[in-house]
N, C-alpha and C positions, 0 to 999 in steps of 0.2 A: 504494500500500500504506500503510495507516494505522500510525502508531506504536503499539506495544503499550500497552494501557491496563490490564493486569492488575495487581493489587496484588502487591508483593514483601513477603512476610510470613515472618518467622522465629519459630518457636515456642520461646520461651526458658523455661528451667526452673531452679529453684534446685538441682536435683539435680546432683551432680558428674558429669563425663563418665565417670569410671571406673565409677561406680555404674550409669550407663546401659548401658555396655558389658557389665557383669557381669550385669545383669538381663535384657538382650537386648530386652525389650519393656517399656514403649513405646520405640521407637527414635527418636532425635533426627532430625528432618527439617527441611530448608530449602526454602522455596518459591522456585523460580526463575522470574523474569519473562522472557517472550520479548522479543526485541529489536523485533519487529514482528509484526503479525497482520493477516490479511485474510480476510474472510468473504464468501461469495457464496451465492446460491441458484440451483440449476440443476435444471430439471425438478421444481420444488417441493421439492427436497431440499437441505439445507445442505452446504456444504463449508468447511472451516477450514484455513488455512495459517498456520503459525507459523515465524518465522525466529529461530533461536537458535544461537549459537556457530558460525556459519558454515554451518549446515545449514538446509534447508527441510523442515519436517515437514508433510505434507498428510493431513488426515483427511476421508474420504469415506464416504457412506452407501451401502451395497450389501446384497444379500441375505446374511443371516447364515449362518455355517457351522454353526450350531446348527439342527437340523431343526425346522421349524414355529415358529421364533422370529421370523419376519418379517425386518425389516432390522436390520443391525448397523453398527458403525463400524470402518473399516479405515484403517490408518496406512501411509504410504509415506514414504521419506526420500531426499533428494538433497543433495549438497554444493553450496554456492552459489559457491565460489571455486576451491578445489583440486579435483584430479581423481585423488586417490590412493585413493579408494573406501574410506577408513577408516570404520568404522561410527560412527553417532551413539551417544554414551554419556552416561548419567546415573549418577553414583555412587549406591550404595545410600543412601537417605535424601534424595537430591536429587529434588524433585518439581516438574515443570514445570507452571505454571498455564495451563490451557486457557481459563479464563474462568469467569464466573459461571453456575451452573445456575439459581439462584433467589436473590432475586426478580429478575424481568425487567421488571415493571411496578409502579407504586405499589400497586396493589390486590392484589399477590401475597402480602402478609402478611395472614394471616387469623386472627381470634380462634377459640378452640376451639369455641364453640357454632355459629358460622357454618360452620366446616369440618365440624362434625358433621352439621348438617342438609343441607349441600350433598352430602356423601358419601352420606347416606341417600337423598335423592331420585334420585341417580344410581347407586344400587345399588352403592356402594363403588368405582365406577370411578375416582374422583379419588385414592383412597388410593395407587394405584400410583405416582403422581408426587410425592407430598407429602414434605416434610422437616420435622421438628420443629426449633424454635428453641431454642438453648441458654438455660437459665435462665428459660424461659417456656413456657406452655401453648399459645402461638400457633404456627401452622404456616406454612410456605412452600408456596404452591399455584400451580402453573403451568398449571392447567386452565381451560377455558372454562366459564362459569357455565351456559350453555344446554345444551351437549352433555356436559359432564363430561370431555371429552378435551382434549388439549393445545390451548392457545390459540394464536392466530396467531403471536405472537412466539416462543413456545416451539418451534413447528414449524420455525422458522428457526434454531434453536440445535442444534448438532451433539451436545451433551451428552445431549439427550433420547433419542437413538437408540442409546446404548451398552447392550449386553446384559450379563447377569449370567453368571458362572461360579463354580463351587465348587472349581475346581482352583487351588490356591495359586500354582502356577507360571504360570498364565494371567493372573492378576490384575495389571494394571498401571495401573488408573485408581482414584483414591481420591476420595471426597467428603468435604470438610472445610469447617468454618465459618471465615471470616476474622474479624478483630477487630471488624467491624461486623455479624456474624451472618449474612452472606450465605454461601450454599453454593457453593463452587468445586469443579470437577473438576480433578484433578492427574494428570499422567502420570509414571510412574516406579515404582520398587520401594521400598516403605516398610519392609519387614521384612528384617532382616539375612540371614535364610535364603535370600532371593531373589537376593542379590548385586546387581551393577550391572545397570541396564537398558540393553540395546543393540539398535539397529535398523540392519540392513545398508542400504547405499546401492545398491539395485537395484530391479527392477520388482516385487518381491514386496510385496503388500499384506497386512499382518498385522492380523487382527481384534483389537481391544482389548476387555478385559472389566473389569467392576467387580463387587464383591460388597457387598450392602447389610446383611449381618449377620443374626443370628438373629431380630431383631424384625420382619424382612420376611417371615418364613416363612408367615404367613397369606395374604399376597398370592400367594406362590409356589404354595401349595396351591390357592388359588382359581383360578389361571391354569393349573394342571395341570403345573407343572414343579418340584415340591418337590425339594430336595436330601436330604431325610430318607428313611430306609428306609420302606417301605409301612406296617409295623406302628407306626411312630412318627407317621405322619400321621393315624391313626385319631382321636386325641383332638382334633386341630385341625379335622378334618372335622366332628366332632360339635359342636364349638364354633361353627363357621360355620353349621351348620344352625339354631342358636338365635340367630343374630346379630340378625335382625329383631325377635325378641321382646325381646332385651336393649335394642335401640335404642328401642323403644316405652317401656319402663320407665325408661330413662335420660332421655329427653326429658320424661317426666312428673315428673321430679325436678329439672328445671332451676330455677335461682335466678331471681329477678326480672331481674337484669342479663342473664343468659343468654337468657331468653325475649325480652327486648327486642332484643338483638343479632340473634338468629335471626329474629325477626319482621321487623325492618328489612330484612334481607337478602332474605328471601322476598318481602316486599311490593314492594320496588323491582324485583326480578327479574321478577315476574309481572304487574306493573301498568305498568311503563315500557317493557319490551321488546315489540316487535310480536308479537302472538299467533301469526302465521304462522311464527315461528322455532321454535316448540315443536312438533316433528313426532313426538315419541315419546310415545304415550299413557301408557306406564308411568311416565315422569317426572312427568306431571301427576297420575296416581293417587297416587304416593308423596308428591308435594307436598301433595295434599289431605289425606292421612293425617297427614302431619307438621304441617300447619296445624291440623287438628282436635285433635291432641294438645296443641299449644302453646296453643290456645284453652282447653282444659280446665285446663291447668297455670296459665295466667294467671288464670283465674277462681278457682282454688283459692288462689293467692297473694293475690288481691284480698280474699277472705273472711278470710284469715289475718292481714291487715295491721291494725295499730292504727289506729283511726279518726282519731287525731290526726296521723298521718303524711300530711299533705296532699299533699306533693310526690310521695311514692311512690304514693299513691292516684291522683293525676292521671296519672302515667306509666303505671300499669297500666290506667287507663281508656282512655287513648289506644291502648295496645297491644291491648286487647280490641276496640276499634273497628276497628283495622287488620286484626286477625285475622278479625273478622266479615265485613268487606268482602272479604278475600282468599278466604275460603271460597266466597262467591258468584262471584267472578271465576273461580276454578278450576272450579267446577261448570259455569259457562258455557263454558269452554274444553273441558270434557269432554262437552258437549252434554247436560248434566243440569240445565239451567237452571230447569226447572219440575217436576222429578221429586220422588221421595220425599225425597231428601237435602235438596233446596232447601226443602221444606216443613218438615222438622225444624229446619233452621237458622233459617228465618224465624220459627218458633214458639219459638225459644229452647230447644229440646230438645237441648242440646249433648252430653250423655252418650249419649243414644240415637243421635245422629248419628255419634259416634265408634264406637259399637258396630257400627252398620250398615256403616260404611266398613271396619272391621276384618274383619267377616264376609265382605265382598266380596273382600278381598285376602289373607286369611290362611287356612290350613288349620285343620281342627278340632283337630289336634294342637298347632299354634301357639297357637290361642285358649285351649286348656286350660292351657297354660303361663303365660298371662297372669294366671290365677287371679283374685285379688280386684280386680285393676285394672279388670276389666269389671263 
């Protein structure tokens, strides 16, 4: 069993203790570090065991108690030394560090434009697992670039399998940033109204739940398990219908730096990875559309640049070359290597190319909402 490597982190504040008690929220919390931790993978699913205060807490992945929610995480508890069967207890405000949710790899910290285009080509699949970084537009991303689903290391992390609940009494997992802006999952009760967290020492396995807050509502609506009443979901559903249109317009307004970051990501992804790995044609089609938009945006920026800004011109020239090549690569992967789109790209008819791609992928209603963009 490995010695626990989680950070012990107290959130200090200049606010007096009396005032914290009087205002009730935010409640003062202390991060508790386990004495030891042990992680294994069995049948392709992770299991985590934490030793703390003479108790052994075991987290397992099983079928969730929530209908149609797939797997969830269940907690069981046993005493390590005594046999008096007293329950494990964390006082209200004591939160046990289960470990880091993200980042798990160096590449899990993503710039905003890279995350934007990655989410676009994967039809927002990645959004489900992403966390914003404090004081930055960058995001923490634990998904695979090719599939948009959890990457291999994240699949071996118990935190990724915890389900959501909107019942306050059920919520005992909290996602918080540490001092270095990594996201940790913490076990316990953070709100005074919940009282102490207790887990009996018996065979009962209790499912644990988290809640990601109101900013996660779009993901919930998209996945079909919103906590809002049906009449309040209407506006979000309408917003989601126009999401692809807004994405096109947003990418058309990228800055030079944003275009370069997005282009570098896409170019490396589709020119260095074996083509056989890309089995979803929708990902290739959306990547082609994304590349055509960036190509048009880069050329607009090139024209708008001051002719004396040599370095910027060189950067944009290189970016345009990469995008031009990438369009041909994606057309080849889509078996349209010598078709109409290839002819338009080869002839430098970039606006017409983009229009044709949009017509193939978007409905008439969506095209009408793009207005002057076309």
